Backbone as CSV, one residue per row, in Angstrom:
resi,resn,N_x,N_y,N_z,CA_x,CA_y,CA_z,C_x,C_y,C_z
1,MET,82.938,150.374,59.676,83.652,149.832,60.879,85.029,149.125,59.956
2,GLU,86.092,149.472,60.615,87.225,148.774,60.085,87.724,148.377,60.830
3,ALA,88.148,146.835,60.508,89.092,145.587,61.509,90.445,146.271,61.650
4,ASN,91.289,146.166,62.806,92.913,146.543,63.032,93.507,145.095,62.755
5,ASP,93.744,144.941,61.305,95.107,144.105,61.534,96.216,143.744,62.004
6,PHE,96.731,143.007,63.206,97.651,142.819,63.685,98.502,141.453,63.512
7,THR,99.563,141.506,64.326,100.593,140.403,63.371,100.899,140.249,65.170
8,ILE,101.352,138.856,65.658,102.394,138.899,66.836,103.388,138.546,66.542
9,ARG,103.727,139.974,67.069,105.530,139.522,66.560,106.455,138.674,67.896
10,LYS,105.830,138.378,69.246,106.717,137.894,70.035,105.804,135.991,70.238
11,ALA,107.032,135.513,70.729,105.967,133.783,71.196,105.460,134.479,71.818
12,PRO,104.296,133.577,72.299,103.022,134.145,73.432,103.542,133.447,74.574
13,CYS,104.720,132.556,74.993,105.435,132.730,76.357,106.167,133.373,77.062
14,SER,106.806,134.404,76.383,107.514,135.506,76.341,107.281,136.937,76.612
15,SER,105.746,136.714,76.307,105.470,138.155,76.157,104.568,138.211,77.241
16,PRO,103.881,139.450,77.820,102.956,139.453,78.671,101.383,138.651,78.311
17,LEU,100.662,138.018,79.966,99.856,137.019,79.531,98.349,137.903,78.771
18,PRO,97.839,137.373,77.936,96.685,138.142,77.560,95.668,138.742,78.472
19,GLU,94.817,139.574,78.181,94.300,140.133,79.009,93.317,139.141,79.682
20,LEU,92.538,138.231,79.192,91.507,137.654,79.697,92.353,136.245,80.106
21,GLU,93.560,135.895,80.081,94.294,134.544,80.669,94.033,134.669,82.017
22,VAL,94.874,135.551,82.393,94.797,136.276,84.323,93.470,135.713,84.699
23,PRO,92.573,136.727,84.442,91.293,135.637,85.131,90.615,134.447,84.963
24,MET,90.905,134.067,83.844,90.220,132.652,83.764,91.288,131.622,84.512
25,ILE,92.650,131.809,84.669,93.397,130.745,85.266,92.898,131.151,86.714
26,ASN,93.243,132.298,86.862,92.837,132.634,88.692,91.535,132.375,88.758
27,THR,90.345,131.689,88.598,89.332,131.084,88.461,89.338,130.274,88.844
28,MET,89.779,129.460,87.454,90.052,128.120,87.444,90.953,127.303,88.911
29,VAL,91.948,127.990,89.262,92.400,127.888,90.290,91.370,128.082,91.776
30,ALA,91.006,128.852,91.695,90.044,129.458,93.130,89.135,128.274,92.803
31,CYS,88.277,127.968,92.130,87.315,126.871,91.818,87.776,124.990,92.355
32,LEU,89.391,125.289,91.266,89.578,123.943,92.002,89.938,123.603,93.534
33,GLY,90.403,124.726,94.310,90.393,124.903,95.911,89.089,124.526,96.919
34,VAL,87.945,125.037,95.911,86.800,124.667,96.583,86.196,123.421,96.166
35,GLU,86.653,122.811,95.195,86.552,121.487,94.844,86.997,120.475,95.096
36,HIS,88.206,120.897,96.021,89.222,120.394,96.785,88.829,120.016,98.528
37,ARG,88.228,120.822,98.889,87.469,120.995,100.297,86.217,119.947,99.868
38,LYS,85.319,119.803,99.408,84.438,119.139,98.957,85.128,117.530,98.740
39,LEU,86.282,117.288,97.993,86.616,116.208,97.719,87.191,115.586,98.951
40,ASN,88.064,116.427,100.048,88.487,116.279,101.421,87.299,115.312,101.918
41,GLY,86.230,116.402,102.004,85.107,115.933,102.948,84.854,114.471,102.489
42,LEU,84.771,114.444,101.161,83.805,113.167,100.511,85.329,111.893,100.488
43,ASN,86.535,112.032,100.896,87.412,111.159,100.797,87.318,110.662,101.982
44,MET,87.415,111.259,103.263,87.149,110.800,104.368,85.841,110.207,104.979
45,GLN,84.866,110.234,104.173,83.928,109.456,103.900,83.837,108.109,103.534
46,LEU,84.793,108.018,102.514,85.505,107.079,101.694,86.187,106.077,102.446
47,ALA,87.330,106.707,102.841,88.313,106.513,104.073,87.481,105.379,104.864
48,TYR,86.567,106.198,105.740,85.818,105.710,107.037,85.127,104.293,106.662
49,GLY,84.240,104.723,105.253,83.551,103.231,104.924,84.192,102.441,104.122
50,ALA,85.049,102.676,103.989,86.195,101.437,103.538,86.899,100.550,104.683
51,THR,87.041,101.638,105.601,87.372,100.422,107.181,86.250,100.078,107.511
52,ARG,85.406,100.623,107.795,83.721,99.619,108.083,83.609,98.538,107.142
53,LEU,83.494,98.790,105.906,83.367,98.083,104.806,84.528,96.320,105.605
54,GLY,85.609,96.685,105.601,86.670,95.725,105.806,86.622,94.977,107.164
55,SER,85.977,95.890,108.312,86.248,95.085,109.529,84.751,94.932,109.695
56,ASP,83.596,95.102,109.167,81.881,94.422,109.187,81.677,93.265,108.460
57,GLY,81.544,92.270,109.111,81.221,91.335,108.416,80.267,90.765,107.700
58,GLY,79.160,91.440,108.217,77.741,91.671,107.544,77.180,92.971,107.225
59,ALA,78.016,93.446,106.538,77.999,95.134,106.459,77.191,95.466,105.379
60,ILE,75.471,94.995,104.977,75.096,95.446,103.753,74.744,96.956,103.648
61,GLU,74.664,97.586,105.153,74.547,99.163,104.737,75.448,99.602,104.445
62,ALA,77.026,99.186,105.279,77.886,99.383,105.038,78.708,99.905,103.812
63,THR,78.234,99.027,103.011,78.460,98.536,101.481,77.900,99.644,100.834
64,GLN,76.652,99.541,101.245,75.714,100.731,100.336,76.056,101.889,100.519
65,LYS,76.359,102.245,101.598,77.187,103.806,101.876,78.419,103.936,101.415
66,VAL,79.312,103.144,101.764,80.428,103.688,100.497,80.359,103.172,99.584
67,LEU,79.839,102.959,98.503,79.775,102.943,97.115,78.895,104.038,96.479
68,ARG,77.684,104.205,97.822,77.270,105.788,97.456,78.724,106.872,97.340
69,VAL,79.384,106.655,98.291,79.959,108.001,98.464,80.985,107.607,97.124
70,TRP,81.356,106.324,97.008,82.567,106.548,95.828,81.506,107.380,94.661
71,ASP,80.370,106.597,94.479,79.853,106.869,93.128,79.630,108.752,93.249
72,GLU,79.668,109.257,94.403,79.406,110.664,94.010,80.638,111.270,93.951
73,ILE,81.993,110.819,94.301,83.241,111.419,94.056,83.750,110.887,92.603
74,ARG,83.238,109.758,91.920,83.331,109.357,90.707,82.663,110.368,89.535
75,GLN,81.377,110.731,89.919,80.675,111.756,89.119,81.358,112.628,88.698
76,ASP,81.899,113.499,90.195,83.014,114.705,89.274,84.240,114.752,89.188
77,LEU,84.997,112.915,89.336,86.029,113.226,89.235,87.345,113.761,87.963
78,TRP,86.197,112.970,86.670,87.058,112.937,85.583,86.921,114.303,85.084
79,SER,85.895,115.098,84.852,85.775,116.440,84.518,86.947,116.797,85.585
80,HIS,86.667,116.841,86.864,87.997,117.794,87.795,89.201,117.623,87.312
81,LEU,89.875,116.509,87.043,90.953,115.775,86.492,91.415,116.876,85.072
82,GLN,90.146,116.649,84.473,90.491,117.576,83.279,91.060,118.896,83.327
83,ILE,90.218,119.232,84.078,90.372,120.950,84.644,91.858,121.308,84.742
84,GLU,92.343,120.122,86.337,93.490,120.016,86.418,94.698,119.718,85.562
85,ASP,94.453,119.094,84.718,94.856,118.491,83.420,95.212,120.046,82.832
86,GLY,94.128,120.897,82.216,94.473,121.808,81.644,95.806,122.829,81.992
87,LEU,95.378,123.073,83.659,96.009,123.857,83.994,97.571,123.487,84.243
88,VAL,97.775,121.772,85.029,99.092,121.551,84.561,100.006,121.800,82.981
89,SER,99.080,121.400,81.986,99.349,121.582,80.647,99.868,123.254,80.652
90,TRP,99.109,124.786,81.361,99.504,125.886,80.955,100.822,126.018,81.853
91,GLY,100.687,125.600,83.042,101.864,125.330,84.065,103.054,124.844,83.563
92,GLU,103.070,124.132,82.161,103.639,123.290,82.006,104.795,124.523,81.014
93,ALA,104.019,124.841,80.150,104.181,125.663,78.506,104.757,127.211,79.758
94,HIS,104.274,127.523,80.716,104.711,128.540,81.302,105.760,128.417,82.311
95,HIS,106.477,127.602,82.304,107.727,126.818,82.824,107.434,127.008,84.403
96,ALA,105.956,126.741,85.050,106.048,127.327,86.260,106.291,125.739,87.537
97,ILE,106.333,124.884,86.669,105.748,123.368,87.892,107.018,122.472,87.298
98,PRO,108.086,122.317,88.327,109.369,121.433,88.000,109.117,120.338,87.111
99,ARG,110.013,119.630,86.682,110.026,118.200,86.137,109.647,117.353,87.074
100,THR,110.202,117.601,88.316,109.884,116.476,88.881,108.616,116.136,89.283
101,LEU,108.027,117.052,89.664,106.575,117.234,90.057,105.568,116.920,88.961
102,LEU,105.885,117.264,88.079,105.164,116.620,86.619,105.101,115.354,86.507
103,ASP,106.621,115.334,86.474,106.402,113.094,87.146,105.735,112.678,87.744
104,THR,105.917,113.333,89.034,105.116,112.653,90.238,103.591,112.792,90.095
105,LEU,103.156,113.822,89.481,101.867,114.068,89.217,100.996,112.984,88.364
106,LYS,101.951,112.688,87.260,101.784,111.374,85.779,101.610,109.894,86.521
107,ASN,102.849,109.809,87.396,102.525,108.720,88.328,101.321,108.357,89.114
108,GLU,101.140,109.661,89.891,99.932,109.561,90.607,98.524,109.317,90.092
109,ARG,98.417,110.060,88.843,97.166,109.689,87.920,97.267,108.630,87.042
110,GLN,98.292,107.750,87.193,98.202,106.150,86.810,97.889,105.167,87.923
111,GLU,98.252,105.799,88.911,97.671,105.155,90.167,96.472,105.044,90.524
112,MET,95.856,106.325,90.357,94.350,106.500,90.141,93.595,105.719,89.376
113,ARG,94.034,105.732,87.616,93.411,104.872,86.558,93.669,103.340,87.057
114,LYS,94.858,102.849,87.924,95.130,101.383,88.176,93.924,100.719,89.167
115,LEU,93.689,101.606,90.086,92.610,101.478,91.199,91.157,101.471,90.722
116,MET,90.939,102.431,89.673,89.771,102.767,89.546,89.363,101.675,88.750
117,ALA,90.184,101.170,87.757,89.882,99.659,86.833,89.623,98.689,87.815
118,THR,90.371,98.512,88.697,90.408,97.691,90.060,89.101,97.706,90.049
119,LEU,88.267,98.461,90.865,86.722,99.059,91.103,86.463,98.595,90.017
120,HIS,86.411,98.739,88.956,85.466,98.724,87.737,85.377,96.829,87.424
121,GLU,86.418,96.468,87.536,86.717,95.206,86.985,85.660,94.327,88.244
122,ARG,85.444,94.735,89.634,84.538,94.027,89.982,82.963,94.501,90.148
123,SER,83.034,95.083,88.940,81.054,95.914,88.782,80.292,96.070,89.866
124,LEU,80.609,97.037,90.736,80.545,97.410,91.939,79.228,98.412,91.861
125,GLY,78.305,97.821,92.477,77.188,98.494,92.160,76.455,98.795,93.663
126,VAL,75.333,99.776,94.016,75.019,99.646,95.272,74.183,98.652,95.506
127,ASP,73.671,98.260,94.569,72.701,96.657,95.128,73.187,95.574,94.869
128,ARG,74.700,95.751,94.447,75.409,94.132,94.813,75.712,94.076,96.008
129,GLN,75.460,92.420,96.275,75.986,91.871,97.306,77.178,91.249,97.118
130,LEU,78.098,91.626,97.808,79.763,90.961,98.008,79.709,90.097,98.991
131,THR,80.453,88.929,98.325,81.380,88.068,99.670,82.328,88.503,100.428
132,ALA,82.511,88.151,101.662,83.568,88.455,102.170,84.889,88.753,101.876
133,GLY,85.215,88.101,100.800,86.549,88.008,100.043,86.268,89.546,99.187
134,ASP,85.226,89.718,98.600,85.354,90.759,97.740,85.059,91.846,98.571
135,ARG,84.429,91.886,99.475,84.254,93.217,100.799,85.875,93.190,100.956
136,SER,86.793,92.087,101.605,87.430,92.768,101.885,88.431,93.209,100.885
137,ALA,88.346,92.951,99.753,89.512,93.713,98.360,89.164,94.804,98.024
138,VAL,87.585,94.891,97.988,86.833,96.401,97.674,87.143,97.258,99.101
139,ALA,87.395,97.037,99.630,88.016,97.822,101.159,89.149,98.186,101.055
140,GLN,90.200,97.194,100.634,91.197,97.393,100.451,91.982,98.510,99.436
141,THR,90.974,98.523,98.267,91.424,99.103,97.293,90.920,100.278,97.027
142,LEU,89.262,100.717,98.136,89.033,101.968,98.167,89.805,102.707,99.173
143,LEU,90.696,101.807,100.350,91.078,102.384,100.668,92.837,102.922,100.487
144,ALA,93.112,102.334,99.435,93.878,102.775,98.730,94.023,104.350,97.941
145,LEU,92.829,103.849,97.190,92.459,104.787,96.262,92.173,106.294,97.075
146,ALA,91.496,106.225,98.620,91.251,107.435,99.476,92.561,107.775,99.760
147,GLY,93.822,106.998,99.901,95.237,107.542,99.884,95.486,108.277,98.982
148,THR,95.256,107.542,97.999,95.968,108.396,96.303,95.486,109.789,96.133
149,LEU,94.040,110.106,96.477,93.085,111.182,96.129,93.779,112.280,97.411
150,ASP,93.517,111.666,98.657,94.523,112.543,99.435,95.738,113.238,99.234
151,SER,96.909,112.687,99.005,97.996,112.518,98.151,97.798,113.824,97.273
152,HIS,96.766,113.078,96.492,96.930,114.435,95.055,96.515,115.375,95.538
153,VAL,95.005,115.546,96.398,94.682,117.081,96.869,95.889,117.656,97.888
154,GLU,96.543,117.281,98.693,97.199,117.827,99.211,98.447,118.388,98.261
155,ARG,98.738,117.873,97.086,99.810,118.151,96.029,99.715,119.376,95.384
156,TYR,98.034,119.043,94.875,97.816,119.798,93.888,97.722,121.420,95.240
157,ASP,97.111,121.498,96.234,96.948,122.324,97.221,98.303,122.934,97.696
158,SER,98.991,122.472,97.851,100.424,122.787,98.487,101.329,122.834,97.558
159,GLU,101.566,122.355,96.495,102.741,122.237,94.970,101.963,123.066,93.820
160,VAL,101.406,122.634,93.010,100.673,123.053,91.939,100.171,123.851,91.578
161,LEU,98.818,124.114,92.338,98.082,125.634,92.817,98.925,126.831,92.631
162,PRO,99.839,126.682,93.884,100.581,127.961,94.347,101.860,127.873,93.069
163,SER,102.214,126.989,92.808,103.051,127.459,91.262,102.860,127.890,90.029
164,ILE,101.523,127.924,89.742,100.660,128.535,88.582,100.382,129.626,89.100
165,LEU,99.388,129.967,90.529,99.667,131.430,90.807,100.930,132.167,90.628
166,ARG,102.237,131.557,91.203,103.319,132.489,91.159,103.676,132.933,89.548
167,ALA,103.197,131.977,88.641,103.460,132.066,87.179,102.434,132.928,86.827
168,LEU,101.406,133.267,87.454,100.411,134.024,86.533,100.819,135.606,87.224
169,PHE,101.020,135.543,88.636,101.068,136.798,88.959,102.693,137.136,89.325
170,PRO,103.641,137.288,88.678,104.961,136.971,89.050,105.154,138.873,89.864
171,LYS,106.247,138.800,91.059,106.431,139.996,91.563,107.358,140.394,90.720
Protein backbone atom coordinates (compact mmCIF):
# COMPACT_ATOMS: atom_id res chain seq x y z
CA MET A 1 0.00 0.00 0.00
CA GLU A 2 1.45 3.30 -1.04
CA ALA A 3 0.62 6.61 0.62
CA ASN A 4 -0.12 9.49 -1.68
CA ASP A 5 1.91 12.61 -1.05
CA PHE A 6 -0.08 15.79 -1.37
CA THR A 7 0.59 19.42 -0.75
CA ILE A 8 -1.99 22.10 -0.10
CA ARG A 9 -1.41 24.69 -2.78
CA LYS A 10 -4.03 27.19 -1.65
CA ALA A 11 -4.72 28.95 1.62
CA PRO A 12 -7.41 26.96 3.50
CA CYS A 13 -9.96 29.78 3.45
CA SER A 14 -9.72 30.44 -0.28
CA SER A 15 -10.57 26.91 -1.29
CA PRO A 16 -13.68 24.78 -0.81
CA LEU A 17 -14.23 23.52 2.71
CA PRO A 18 -12.74 20.13 3.59
CA GLU A 19 -15.18 17.27 3.14
CA LEU A 20 -15.76 16.61 6.86
CA GLU A 21 -15.89 20.25 7.94
CA VAL A 22 -19.32 20.97 6.49
CA PRO A 23 -21.20 18.17 8.30
CA MET A 24 -19.27 18.82 11.52
CA ILE A 25 -20.10 22.56 11.60
CA ASN A 26 -23.69 21.88 10.49
CA THR A 27 -24.10 19.35 13.32
CA MET A 28 -22.66 21.80 15.86
CA VAL A 29 -25.13 24.48 14.72
CA ALA A 30 -28.04 22.02 14.97
CA CYS A 31 -26.96 20.85 18.44
CA LEU A 32 -26.64 24.42 19.68
CA GLY A 33 -30.16 25.10 18.46
CA VAL A 34 -31.45 22.18 20.55
CA GLU A 35 -29.43 23.33 23.57
CA HIS A 36 -30.76 26.88 23.15
CA ARG A 37 -34.34 25.62 23.36
CA LYS A 38 -33.49 23.78 26.60
CA LEU A 39 -31.66 26.83 27.92
CA ASN A 40 -34.65 29.05 27.10
CA GLY A 41 -36.90 26.88 29.27
CA LEU A 42 -34.46 26.87 32.16
CA ASN A 43 -33.85 30.58 31.76
CA MET A 44 -37.58 31.29 32.04
CA GLN A 45 -37.63 29.26 35.27
CA LEU A 46 -34.60 31.22 36.48
CA ALA A 47 -36.25 34.58 35.80
CA TYR A 48 -39.50 33.48 37.43
CA GLY A 49 -37.67 32.06 40.45
CA ALA A 50 -35.50 35.16 40.82
CA THR A 51 -38.61 37.36 40.70
CA ARG A 52 -40.27 35.23 43.34
CA LEU A 53 -37.10 35.24 45.43
CA GLY A 54 -36.94 39.03 45.35
CA SER A 55 -40.59 39.49 46.32
CA ASP A 56 -41.17 36.70 48.87
CA GLY A 57 -39.73 37.59 52.28
CA GLY A 58 -39.59 34.08 53.79
CA ALA A 59 -38.98 32.11 50.65
CA ILE A 60 -36.67 29.29 51.70
CA GLU A 61 -38.33 27.01 49.15
CA ALA A 62 -38.09 29.73 46.46
CA THR A 63 -34.41 30.20 47.23
CA GLN A 64 -33.71 26.49 46.98
CA LYS A 65 -35.66 26.12 43.74
CA VAL A 66 -34.05 29.05 41.93
CA LEU A 67 -30.59 27.94 43.03
CA ARG A 68 -31.29 24.42 41.73
CA VAL A 69 -32.29 25.91 38.36
CA TRP A 70 -29.14 28.05 38.34
CA ASP A 71 -27.02 24.97 39.15
CA GLU A 72 -28.63 23.11 36.25
CA ILE A 73 -27.85 25.96 33.86
CA ARG A 74 -24.33 26.38 35.23
CA GLN A 75 -23.46 22.69 34.81
CA ASP A 76 -23.67 22.87 31.02
CA LEU A 77 -23.04 26.55 30.39
CA TRP A 78 -19.23 26.59 30.10
CA SER A 79 -19.01 23.66 27.71
CA HIS A 80 -21.86 25.19 25.70
CA LEU A 81 -20.04 28.53 25.52
CA GLN A 82 -16.84 26.76 24.44
CA ILE A 83 -18.67 25.18 21.50
CA GLU A 84 -20.08 28.57 20.59
CA ASP A 85 -16.58 30.06 20.81
CA GLY A 86 -15.33 27.43 18.39
CA LEU A 87 -18.07 28.26 15.91
CA VAL A 88 -17.45 31.99 16.28
CA SER A 89 -13.73 31.44 15.65
CA TRP A 90 -14.58 29.45 12.53
CA GLY A 91 -17.03 32.16 11.45
CA GLU A 92 -14.46 34.88 12.04
CA ALA A 93 -11.81 32.98 10.05
CA HIS A 94 -14.28 32.60 7.17
CA HIS A 95 -15.44 36.23 7.38
CA ALA A 96 -18.97 35.06 8.16
CA ILE A 97 -19.58 37.26 11.20
CA PRO A 98 -19.43 41.07 11.06
CA ARG A 99 -16.92 42.79 13.36
CA THR A 100 -19.69 44.69 15.17
CA LEU A 101 -21.40 41.41 16.05
CA LEU A 102 -18.09 39.93 17.25
CA ASP A 103 -17.61 42.96 19.52
CA THR A 104 -21.16 42.58 20.85
CA LEU A 105 -20.54 38.89 21.60
CA LYS A 106 -17.33 39.76 23.45
CA ASN A 107 -19.11 42.37 25.59
CA GLU A 108 -21.97 39.99 26.26
CA ARG A 109 -19.56 37.29 27.44
CA GLN A 110 -17.83 39.77 29.77
CA GLU A 111 -21.20 40.69 31.26
CA MET A 112 -22.02 37.00 31.83
CA ARG A 113 -18.67 36.46 33.57
CA LYS A 114 -19.19 39.51 35.77
CA LEU A 115 -22.66 38.35 36.85
CA MET A 116 -21.50 34.79 37.48
CA ALA A 117 -18.56 36.09 39.53
CA THR A 118 -21.01 38.14 41.60
CA LEU A 119 -23.06 35.02 42.29
CA HIS A 120 -19.94 33.04 43.12
CA GLU A 121 -18.76 35.73 45.56
CA ARG A 122 -21.94 35.21 47.51
CA SER A 123 -20.99 31.50 47.82
CA LEU A 124 -24.43 30.38 46.84
CA GLY A 125 -25.51 26.91 47.76
CA VAL A 126 -28.88 25.22 47.76
CA ASP A 127 -28.66 24.68 51.53
CA ARG A 128 -27.52 28.20 52.43
CA GLN A 129 -29.89 30.59 54.21
CA LEU A 130 -29.92 34.09 52.71
CA THR A 131 -30.67 37.27 54.60
CA ALA A 132 -33.33 39.57 53.15
CA GLY A 133 -30.57 41.82 51.75
CA ASP A 134 -28.72 38.86 50.26
CA ARG A 135 -31.96 37.53 48.81
CA SER A 136 -32.66 40.84 47.11
CA ALA A 137 -29.11 41.15 45.73
CA VAL A 138 -29.09 37.54 44.51
CA ALA A 139 -32.51 37.98 42.92
CA GLN A 140 -31.33 41.11 41.07
CA THR A 141 -28.17 39.36 39.88
CA LEU A 142 -30.08 36.29 38.74
CA LEU A 143 -32.60 38.47 36.89
CA ALA A 144 -29.77 40.36 35.18
CA LEU A 145 -28.14 37.04 34.26
CA ALA A 146 -31.44 35.68 32.93
CA GLY A 147 -31.78 38.79 30.76
CA THR A 148 -28.23 38.46 29.47
CA LEU A 149 -28.71 34.76 28.71
CA ASP A 150 -31.98 35.51 26.94
CA SER A 151 -30.28 38.16 24.76
CA HIS A 152 -27.39 35.78 24.14
CA VAL A 153 -29.61 32.95 22.92
CA GLU A 154 -31.69 35.31 20.79
CA ARG A 155 -28.56 36.81 19.21
CA TYR A 156 -27.08 33.40 18.44
CA ASP A 157 -30.31 32.03 17.02
CA SER A 158 -31.11 35.09 14.92
CA GLU A 159 -27.65 36.32 13.87
CA VAL A 160 -24.66 34.10 14.66
CA LEU A 161 -25.90 30.64 13.68
CA PRO A 162 -27.57 31.84 10.45
CA SER A 163 -24.32 33.64 9.53
CA ILE A 164 -22.39 30.41 10.07
CA LEU A 165 -24.86 28.47 7.93
CA ARG A 166 -24.70 31.06 5.12
CA ALA A 167 -20.90 30.73 5.07
CA LEU A 168 -21.17 26.95 5.19
CA PHE A 169 -23.71 26.70 2.37
CA PRO A 170 -23.04 29.62 0.02
CA LYS A 171 -25.45 30.00 -2.90
